N, CA and C atoms as a LAMMPS dump frame, in Angstrom:
ITEM: TIMESTEP
0
ITEM: NUMBER OF ATOMS
495
ITEM: BOX BOUNDS ff ff ff
-5.0000000000000000e+02 5.0000000000000000e+02
-5.0000000000000000e+02 5.0000000000000000e+02
-5.0000000000000000e+02 5.0000000000000000e+02
ITEM: ATOMS id mol type element x y z
1 1 1 N -460.581 148.984 -341.504
2 1 2 C -459.496 148.475 -342.317
3 1 3 C -460.068 148.016 -343.653
4 2 1 N -459.521 148.54 -344.718
5 2 2 C -460.008 148.202 -346.056
6 2 3 C -459.486 146.833 -346.457
7 3 1 N -460.343 146.086 -347.106
8 3 2 C -459.964 144.755 -347.557
9 3 3 C -459.728 144.802 -349.053
10 4 1 N -458.601 144.319 -349.498
11 4 2 C -458.265 144.272 -350.913
12 4 3 C -458.961 143.06 -351.516
13 5 1 N -459.908 143.312 -352.413
14 5 2 C -460.692 142.221 -352.987
15 5 3 C -460.28 141.989 -354.439
16 6 1 N -459.238 141.229 -354.632
17 6 2 C -458.792 140.869 -355.978
18 6 3 C -459.265 139.466 -356.292
19 7 1 N -459.396 139.213 -357.565
20 7 2 C -459.696 137.856 -357.98
21 7 3 C -458.5 136.99 -357.628
22 8 1 N -458.682 135.705 -357.323
23 8 2 C -457.581 134.831 -356.936
24 8 3 C -456.428 134.802 -357.931
25 9 1 N -456.703 134.932 -359.235
26 9 2 C -455.622 134.823 -360.213
27 9 3 C -455.113 136.188 -360.674
28 10 1 N -455.742 137.276 -360.224
29 10 2 C -455.364 138.608 -360.678
30 10 3 C -454.016 139.026 -360.08
31 11 1 N -453.132 139.539 -360.922
32 11 2 C -451.849 140.039 -360.463
33 11 3 C -450.816 138.961 -360.213
34 12 1 N -451.08 137.745 -360.539
35 12 2 C -450.12 136.664 -360.306
36 12 3 C -449.398 136.333 -361.599
37 13 1 N -448.131 136.116 -361.469
38 13 2 C -447.33 135.717 -362.623
39 13 3 C -447.467 134.208 -362.768
40 14 1 N -447.852 133.783 -363.935
41 14 2 C -448.068 132.358 -364.169
42 14 3 C -446.788 131.543 -364.011
43 15 1 N -445.627 132.133 -364.346
44 15 2 C -444.385 131.362 -364.304
45 15 3 C -443.819 131.24 -362.893
46 16 1 N -444.01 132.216 -362.062
47 16 2 C -443.53 132.199 -360.67
48 16 3 C -442.125 131.623 -360.535
49 17 1 N -441.161 132.432 -360.801
50 17 2 C -439.78 131.959 -360.688
51 17 3 C -439.403 131.736 -359.224
52 18 1 N -439.911 132.551 -358.343
53 18 2 C -439.692 132.348 -356.907
54 18 3 C -440.885 132.898 -356.143
55 19 1 N -441.097 132.361 -354.996
56 19 2 C -442.201 132.808 -354.152
57 19 3 C -441.596 133.387 -352.885
58 20 1 N -441.933 134.629 -352.59
59 20 2 C -441.44 135.248 -351.365
60 20 3 C -442.298 134.798 -350.191
61 21 1 N -441.666 134.447 -349.084
62 21 2 C -442.466 134.063 -347.912
63 21 3 C -443.222 135.27 -347.372
64 22 1 N -444.393 135.007 -346.886
65 22 2 C -445.203 136.067 -346.297
66 22 3 C -444.64 136.369 -344.924
67 23 1 N -444.417 137.633 -344.664
68 23 2 C -443.882 138.033 -343.363
69 23 3 C -445.046 138.261 -342.417
70 24 1 N -445.186 137.373 -341.443
71 24 2 C -446.243 137.528 -340.45
72 24 3 C -445.606 137.641 -339.077
73 25 1 N -446.17 138.477 -338.222
74 25 2 C -445.621 138.57 -336.872
75 25 3 C -445.725 137.225 -336.161
76 26 1 N -444.681 136.918 -335.395
77 26 2 C -444.64 135.642 -334.689
78 26 3 C -445.8 135.482 -333.726
79 27 1 N -446.154 136.563 -333.079
80 27 2 C -447.179 136.487 -332.034
81 27 3 C -448.325 137.445 -332.341
82 28 1 N -448.931 137.313 -333.497
83 28 2 C -449.974 138.236 -333.882
84 28 3 C -451.215 138.15 -332.99
85 29 1 N -451.381 137.079 -332.245
86 29 2 C -452.526 136.945 -331.344
87 29 3 C -452.24 137.478 -329.949
88 30 1 N -451 137.807 -329.675
89 30 2 C -450.595 138.143 -328.313
90 30 3 C -451.43 139.223 -327.626
91 31 1 N -451.825 140.307 -328.294
92 31 2 C -452.608 141.326 -327.585
93 31 3 C -453.942 140.8 -327.055
94 32 1 N -454.424 139.715 -327.603
95 32 2 C -455.727 139.188 -327.208
96 32 3 C -455.626 138.084 -326.147
97 33 1 N -454.435 137.752 -325.745
98 33 2 C -454.248 136.662 -324.792
99 33 3 C -454.268 137.163 -323.358
100 34 1 N -454.64 136.29 -322.458
101 34 2 C -454.533 136.59 -321.038
102 34 3 C -453.07 136.425 -320.641
103 35 1 N -452.75 136.824 -319.438
104 35 2 C -451.377 136.663 -318.949
105 35 3 C -450.947 135.194 -319.013
106 36 1 N -451.828 134.297 -318.592
107 36 2 C -451.52 132.871 -318.62
108 36 3 C -451.372 132.381 -320.061
109 37 1 N -452.266 132.806 -320.93
110 37 2 C -452.18 132.415 -322.328
111 37 3 C -450.888 132.879 -322.974
112 38 1 N -450.47 134.1 -322.656
113 38 2 C -449.214 134.647 -323.176
114 38 3 C -448.034 133.81 -322.686
115 39 1 N -448.051 133.466 -321.396
116 39 2 C -446.981 132.635 -320.838
117 39 3 C -446.911 131.292 -321.556
118 40 1 N -448.042 130.64 -321.71
119 40 2 C -448.066 129.317 -322.328
120 40 3 C -447.61 129.374 -323.782
121 41 1 N -448.015 130.41 -324.496
122 41 2 C -447.589 130.57 -325.884
123 41 3 C -446.072 130.737 -325.958
124 42 1 N -445.525 131.571 -325.1
125 42 2 C -444.08 131.804 -325.114
126 42 3 C -443.308 130.561 -324.677
127 43 1 N -443.855 129.79 -323.745
128 43 2 C -443.171 128.556 -323.35
129 43 3 C -443.11 127.572 -324.515
130 44 1 N -444.171 127.493 -325.285
131 44 2 C -444.154 126.618 -326.469
132 44 3 C -443.131 127.109 -327.482
133 45 1 N -443.093 128.412 -327.71
134 45 2 C -442.11 128.974 -328.645
135 45 3 C -440.686 128.719 -328.154
136 46 1 N -440.464 128.917 -326.868
137 46 2 C -439.137 128.702 -326.304
138 46 3 C -438.717 127.244 -326.449
139 47 1 N -439.618 126.32 -326.144
140 47 2 C -439.31 124.894 -326.296
141 47 3 C -438.965 124.581 -327.749
142 48 1 N -439.688 125.183 -328.662
143 48 2 C -439.438 124.963 -330.084
144 48 3 C -438.058 125.5 -330.48
145 49 1 N -437.719 126.689 -330
146 49 2 C -436.424 127.284 -330.322
147 49 3 C -435.259 126.513 -329.709
148 50 1 N -435.45 126.061 -328.462
149 50 2 C -434.374 125.351 -327.762
150 50 3 C -434.21 123.915 -328.263
151 51 1 N -435.316 123.329 -328.691
152 51 2 C -435.283 121.926 -329.094
153 51 3 C -435.413 120.978 -327.913
154 52 1 N -435.745 121.528 -326.748
155 52 2 C -435.977 120.711 -325.553
156 52 3 C -436.899 121.476 -324.608
157 53 1 N -437.373 120.796 -323.605
158 53 2 C -438.265 121.415 -322.619
159 53 3 C -437.472 122.459 -321.835
160 54 1 N -437.982 123.694 -321.759
161 54 2 C -437.226 124.738 -321.061
162 54 3 C -437.202 124.55 -319.55
163 55 1 N -436.053 124.84 -318.977
164 55 2 C -435.93 124.846 -317.515
165 55 3 C -436.326 126.235 -317.021
166 56 1 N -436.406 126.405 -315.715
167 56 2 C -436.697 127.717 -315.152
168 56 3 C -435.609 128.692 -315.593
169 57 1 N -434.362 128.241 -315.574
170 57 2 C -433.247 129.088 -316.006
171 57 3 C -433.378 129.511 -317.456
172 58 1 N -433.795 128.591 -318.323
173 58 2 C -434.023 128.927 -319.737
174 58 3 C -435.089 130.014 -319.851
175 59 1 N -436.183 129.852 -319.089
176 59 2 C -437.27 130.819 -319.124
177 59 3 C -436.795 132.184 -318.64
178 60 1 N -436.057 132.203 -317.531
179 60 2 C -435.595 133.478 -316.98
180 60 3 C -434.66 134.19 -317.951
181 61 1 N -433.786 133.445 -318.608
182 61 2 C -432.876 134.043 -319.601
183 61 3 C -433.683 134.595 -320.779
184 62 1 N -434.635 133.827 -321.264
185 62 2 C -435.489 134.254 -322.378
186 62 3 C -436.259 135.513 -321.996
187 63 1 N -436.82 135.502 -320.794
188 63 2 C -437.596 136.648 -320.317
189 63 3 C -436.717 137.889 -320.225
190 64 1 N -435.521 137.756 -319.681
191 64 2 C -434.615 138.896 -319.515
192 64 3 C -434.148 139.449 -320.864
193 65 1 N -433.881 138.567 -321.812
194 65 2 C -433.3 138.998 -323.084
195 65 3 C -434.327 139.374 -324.139
196 66 1 N -435.486 138.699 -324.147
197 66 2 C -436.398 138.891 -325.265
198 66 3 C -437.813 139.311 -324.885
199 67 1 N -438.256 138.989 -323.699
200 67 2 C -439.661 139.235 -323.368
201 67 3 C -439.837 139.653 -321.909
202 68 1 N -439.348 140.836 -321.532
203 68 2 C -439.413 141.247 -320.124
204 68 3 C -440.825 141.436 -319.598
205 69 1 N -441.817 141.529 -320.471
206 69 2 C -443.207 141.695 -320.053
207 69 3 C -443.843 140.391 -319.577
208 70 1 N -443.177 139.262 -319.798
209 70 2 C -443.737 137.977 -319.36
210 70 3 C -443.752 137.908 -317.84
211 71 1 N -444.614 137.067 -317.275
212 71 2 C -444.737 137.004 -315.812
213 71 3 C -443.471 136.506 -315.12
214 72 1 N -443.32 136.943 -313.886
215 72 2 C -442.192 136.51 -313.057
216 72 3 C -442.437 135.085 -312.564
217 73 1 N -441.405 134.48 -312.021
218 73 2 C -441.567 133.137 -311.456
219 73 3 C -442.534 133.154 -310.277
220 74 1 N -442.537 134.237 -309.516
221 74 2 C -443.477 134.345 -308.403
222 74 3 C -444.909 134.237 -308.918
223 75 1 N -445.208 134.963 -309.992
224 75 2 C -446.546 134.923 -310.585
225 75 3 C -446.861 133.511 -311.074
226 76 1 N -445.893 132.902 -311.727
227 76 2 C -446.087 131.544 -312.256
228 76 3 C -446.4 130.573 -311.131
229 77 1 N -445.627 130.623 -310.048
230 77 2 C -445.844 129.689 -308.941
231 77 3 C -447.191 129.936 -308.266
232 78 1 N -447.592 131.205 -308.171
233 78 2 C -448.89 131.517 -307.551
234 78 3 C -450.059 131.021 -308.394
235 79 1 N -449.943 131.146 -309.709
236 79 2 C -451.069 130.836 -310.582
237 79 3 C -451.038 129.434 -311.181
238 80 1 N -449.845 128.853 -311.286
239 80 2 C -449.733 127.534 -311.918
240 80 3 C -449.306 126.451 -310.937
241 81 1 N -448.792 126.839 -309.789
242 81 2 C -448.384 125.863 -308.78
243 81 3 C -446.895 125.627 -308.759
244 82 1 N -446.364 125.068 -309.812
245 82 2 C -444.935 124.765 -309.876
246 82 3 C -444.497 124.796 -311.327
247 83 1 N -443.2 124.715 -311.545
248 83 2 C -442.688 124.709 -312.92
249 83 3 C -443.185 123.475 -313.686
250 84 1 N -443.105 122.278 -313.117
251 84 2 C -443.633 121.113 -313.841
252 84 3 C -445.119 121.225 -314.157
253 85 1 N -445.899 121.8 -313.245
254 85 2 C -447.33 121.973 -313.516
255 85 3 C -447.547 122.978 -314.642
256 86 1 N -446.708 124.012 -314.688
257 86 2 C -446.785 124.995 -315.765
258 86 3 C -446.473 124.332 -317.096
259 87 1 N -445.402 123.546 -317.116
260 87 2 C -445.024 122.843 -318.347
261 87 3 C -446.126 121.885 -318.784
262 88 1 N -446.726 121.215 -317.811
263 88 2 C -447.81 120.278 -318.109
264 88 3 C -448.988 121.001 -318.763
265 89 1 N -449.235 122.246 -318.331
266 89 2 C -450.298 123.048 -318.917
267 89 3 C -450.056 123.386 -320.379
268 90 1 N -448.802 123.351 -320.795
269 90 2 C -448.426 123.624 -322.181
270 90 3 C -448.349 122.327 -322.979
271 91 1 N -448.428 121.214 -322.279
272 91 2 C -448.3 119.933 -322.962
273 91 3 C -446.874 119.438 -323.01
274 92 1 N -446.015 119.982 -322.14
275 92 2 C -444.615 119.55 -322.062
276 92 3 C -444.395 118.817 -320.748
277 93 1 N -443.376 118.004 -320.691
278 93 2 C -443.059 117.265 -319.47
279 93 3 C -441.68 117.69 -318.994
280 94 1 N -441.563 117.946 -317.7
281 94 2 C -440.281 118.345 -317.122
282 94 3 C -439.238 117.282 -317.405
283 95 1 N -438.018 117.721 -317.655
284 95 2 C -436.948 116.802 -318.026
285 95 3 C -436.478 115.934 -316.867
286 96 1 N -436.51 116.474 -315.704
287 96 2 C -436.051 115.69 -314.548
288 96 3 C -437.036 115.872 -313.397
289 97 1 N -437.127 114.883 -312.575
290 97 2 C -438.059 114.998 -311.451
291 97 3 C -437.595 116.065 -310.46
292 98 1 N -438.543 116.643 -309.774
293 98 2 C -438.219 117.649 -308.769
294 98 3 C -437.605 116.969 -307.565
295 99 1 N -436.495 117.512 -307.145
296 99 2 C -435.816 116.991 -305.965
297 99 3 C -436.255 117.831 -304.774
298 100 1 N -436.8 117.189 -303.781
299 100 2 C -437.28 117.886 -302.586
300 100 3 C -436.101 118.345 -301.754
301 101 1 N -436.076 119.648 -301.467
302 101 2 C -435.062 120.204 -300.584
303 101 3 C -435.695 120.287 -299.205
304 102 1 N -435.025 119.715 -298.211
305 102 2 C -435.645 119.671 -296.882
306 102 3 C -435.732 121.072 -296.273
307 103 1 N -436.723 121.247 -295.416
308 103 2 C -436.999 122.543 -294.803
309 103 3 C -435.807 123.08 -294.027
310 104 1 N -435.093 122.222 -293.335
311 104 2 C -433.941 122.654 -292.531
312 104 3 C -432.9 123.335 -293.402
313 105 1 N -432.63 122.78 -294.57
314 105 2 C -431.66 123.362 -295.499
315 105 3 C -432.128 124.726 -295.983
316 106 1 N -433.412 124.839 -296.316
317 106 2 C -433.952 126.099 -296.81
318 106 3 C -433.954 127.176 -295.729
319 107 1 N -434.357 126.807 -294.531
320 107 2 C -434.387 127.775 -293.43
321 107 3 C -432.97 128.244 -293.081
322 108 1 N -432.006 127.331 -293.121
323 108 2 C -430.608 127.695 -292.855
324 108 3 C -430.096 128.663 -293.923
325 109 1 N -430.487 128.455 -295.167
326 109 2 C -430.071 129.345 -296.26
327 109 3 C -430.631 130.747 -296.048
328 110 1 N -431.884 130.835 -295.633
329 110 2 C -432.484 132.144 -295.357
330 110 3 C -431.736 132.851 -294.227
331 111 1 N -431.389 132.101 -293.21
332 111 2 C -430.667 132.694 -292.064
333 111 3 C -429.269 133.164 -292.479
334 112 1 N -428.576 132.382 -293.328
335 112 2 C -427.256 132.783 -293.821
336 112 3 C -427.348 134.076 -294.625
337 113 1 N -428.336 134.143 -295.498
338 113 2 C -428.508 135.329 -296.339
339 113 3 C -428.816 136.557 -295.482
340 114 1 N -429.671 136.39 -294.492
341 114 2 C -430.023 137.511 -293.625
342 114 3 C -428.82 137.96 -292.806
343 115 1 N -427.999 137.022 -292.357
344 115 2 C -426.808 137.364 -291.572
345 115 3 C -425.834 138.208 -292.403
346 116 1 N -425.72 137.896 -293.677
347 116 2 C -424.831 138.656 -294.561
348 116 3 C -425.43 140.028 -294.862
349 117 1 N -426.724 140.069 -295.128
350 117 2 C -427.384 141.322 -295.513
351 117 3 C -427.576 142.249 -294.312
352 118 1 N -428.063 141.712 -293.229
353 118 2 C -428.221 142.5 -292.017
354 118 3 C -429.568 143.156 -291.809
355 119 1 N -430.35 143.377 -292.84
356 119 2 C -431.663 144.018 -292.693
357 119 3 C -432.766 143.082 -293.144
358 120 1 N -433.909 143.695 -293.504
359 120 2 C -435.032 142.908 -294.003
360 120 3 C -434.603 142.194 -295.284
361 121 1 N -434.886 140.918 -295.357
362 121 2 C -434.464 140.091 -296.489
363 121 3 C -435.613 139.942 -297.491
364 122 1 N -435.638 140.83 -298.479
365 122 2 C -436.657 140.732 -299.53
366 122 3 C -436.214 139.67 -300.539
367 123 1 N -437.123 139.265 -301.393
368 123 2 C -436.791 138.302 -302.439
369 123 3 C -435.701 138.89 -303.339
370 124 1 N -435.844 140.165 -303.65
371 124 2 C -434.859 140.823 -304.525
372 124 3 C -433.457 140.8 -303.902
373 125 1 N -433.371 141.164 -302.641
374 125 2 C -432.079 141.164 -301.946
375 125 3 C -431.517 139.741 -301.9
376 126 1 N -432.383 138.772 -301.589
377 126 2 C -431.957 137.37 -301.525
378 126 3 C -431.405 136.913 -302.878
379 127 1 N -432.125 137.224 -303.945
380 127 2 C -431.678 136.809 -305.284
381 127 3 C -430.362 137.477 -305.662
382 128 1 N -430.194 138.738 -305.283
383 128 2 C -428.93 139.429 -305.553
384 128 3 C -427.78 138.776 -304.783
385 129 1 N -428.028 138.439 -303.528
386 129 2 C -427.012 137.741 -302.728
387 129 3 C -426.682 136.382 -303.338
388 130 1 N -427.706 135.684 -303.775
389 130 2 C -427.514 134.361 -304.365
390 130 3 C -426.58 134.43 -305.571
391 131 1 N -426.745 135.468 -306.39
392 131 2 C -425.928 135.596 -307.601
393 131 3 C -424.535 136.176 -307.314
394 132 1 N -424.436 137.058 -306.346
395 132 2 C -423.152 137.718 -306.096
396 132 3 C -422.276 136.991 -305.073
397 133 1 N -422.865 136.172 -304.238
398 133 2 C -422.119 135.467 -303.19
399 133 3 C -422.356 133.97 -303.316
400 134 1 N -421.796 133.383 -304.354
401 134 2 C -422.003 131.963 -304.641
402 134 3 C -421.552 131.061 -303.495
403 135 1 N -420.579 131.522 -302.739
404 135 2 C -420.067 130.7 -301.636
405 135 3 C -421.115 130.452 -300.554
406 136 1 N -422.184 131.257 -300.532
407 136 2 C -423.251 131.048 -299.551
408 136 3 C -424.091 129.812 -299.878
409 137 1 N -424.058 129.373 -301.128
410 137 2 C -424.81 128.179 -301.527
411 137 3 C -426.312 128.319 -301.345
412 138 1 N -426.846 129.469 -301.743
413 138 2 C -428.276 129.731 -301.556
414 138 3 C -429.088 129.09 -302.681
415 139 1 N -430.154 128.377 -302.326
416 139 2 C -431.041 127.818 -303.356
417 139 3 C -431.87 128.933 -304.003
418 140 1 N -432.473 128.646 -305.121
419 140 2 C -433.343 129.611 -305.79
420 140 3 C -434.45 130.083 -304.853
421 141 1 N -434.8 131.356 -304.95
422 141 2 C -435.894 131.868 -304.119
423 141 3 C -437.196 131.136 -304.454
424 142 1 N -437.349 130.722 -305.703
425 142 2 C -438.53 129.953 -306.093
426 142 3 C -438.599 128.61 -305.391
427 143 1 N -437.437 128.008 -305.16
428 143 2 C -437.382 126.74 -304.436
429 143 3 C -437.828 126.954 -302.987
430 144 1 N -437.367 128.049 -302.407
431 144 2 C -437.763 128.374 -301.026
432 144 3 C -439.285 128.508 -300.95
433 145 1 N -439.856 129.256 -301.886
434 145 2 C -441.31 129.465 -301.876
435 145 3 C -442.07 128.192 -302.205
436 146 1 N -441.502 127.375 -303.087
437 146 2 C -442.187 126.142 -303.462
438 146 3 C -442.392 125.24 -302.249
439 147 1 N -441.39 125.158 -301.403
440 147 2 C -441.459 124.211 -300.28
441 147 3 C -441.876 124.838 -298.961
442 148 1 N -441.707 126.159 -298.808
443 148 2 C -442.041 126.79 -297.523
444 148 3 C -443.244 127.712 -297.595
445 149 1 N -443.865 127.838 -298.748
446 149 2 C -445.022 128.727 -298.885
447 149 3 C -444.587 130.082 -299.404
448 150 1 N -445.296 131.128 -299.004
449 150 2 C -444.958 132.475 -299.47
450 150 3 C -443.622 132.904 -298.861
451 151 1 N -443.063 133.973 -299.406
452 151 2 C -441.791 134.48 -298.892
453 151 3 C -441.935 134.905 -297.433
454 152 1 N -443.045 135.553 -297.111
455 152 2 C -443.273 135.985 -295.735
456 152 3 C -443.393 134.791 -294.783
457 153 1 N -444.072 133.744 -295.222
458 153 2 C -444.179 132.525 -294.411
459 153 3 C -442.798 131.912 -294.185
460 154 1 N -441.983 131.892 -295.227
461 154 2 C -440.642 131.323 -295.115
462 154 3 C -439.8 132.117 -294.117
463 155 1 N -439.863 133.454 -294.209
464 155 2 C -439.12 134.295 -293.259
465 155 3 C -439.592 134.062 -291.828
466 156 1 N -440.908 133.95 -291.662
467 156 2 C -441.474 133.717 -290.338
468 156 3 C -440.974 132.379 -289.782
469 157 1 N -440.99 131.342 -290.618
470 157 2 C -440.532 130.017 -290.165
471 157 3 C -439.055 130.028 -289.822
472 158 1 N -438.278 130.895 -290.489
473 158 2 C -436.84 130.99 -290.212
474 158 3 C -436.558 131.896 -289.014
475 159 1 N -437.608 132.512 -288.485
476 159 2 C -437.434 133.413 -287.325
477 159 3 C -436.838 134.747 -287.722
478 160 1 N -437.061 135.174 -288.97
479 160 2 C -436.506 136.435 -289.462
480 160 3 C -437.588 137.505 -289.519
481 161 1 N -437.146 138.747 -289.666
482 161 2 C -438.054 139.884 -289.762
483 161 3 C -438.95 139.741 -290.992
484 162 1 N -440.235 139.988 -290.809
485 162 2 C -441.194 139.959 -291.915
486 162 3 C -441.73 141.374 -292.127
487 163 1 N -442.5 141.557 -293.176
488 163 2 C -443.1 142.872 -293.434
489 163 3 C -444.052 143.289 -292.325
490 164 1 N -444.715 142.292 -291.73
491 164 2 C -445.656 142.567 -290.644
492 164 3 C -444.943 142.981 -289.365
493 165 1 N -443.638 142.75 -289.314
494 165 2 C -442.895 143.165 -288.122
495 165 3 C -442.374 142.012 -287.429
């Protein structure tokens, strides 16, 4: 890449009636970041745009509309632990404390979803049911994983079919 080597004052109008802002890409460092670094950078940008600490829902909407390459919540929970821990890694604090959902409620939700679906209950199927059948009152799949472990562990604890059989 050739570097333009002009003297500092060369080509500048002394009167400068207006100064045009330099157009720089918002995320010019992004190709050099790790997956975690990219996530943290985008969370800071999102918080700045929203004017408040982003919720999981804010992140999912942002990811769906503007940045589909960002990690899924499953990836975030596996690598960062929880949403508040992820926010803490960016230097943000969760707006409200996490409310513990008891295991009985979560296991019952998994059983309700499986009864409606009838087959193997993947995270994708569960999330689709959660959005399309609001009357089932299903908690977020991330909440299930946060309190019951992996999706397979949660299914096993609920007595449902797992990938292992």
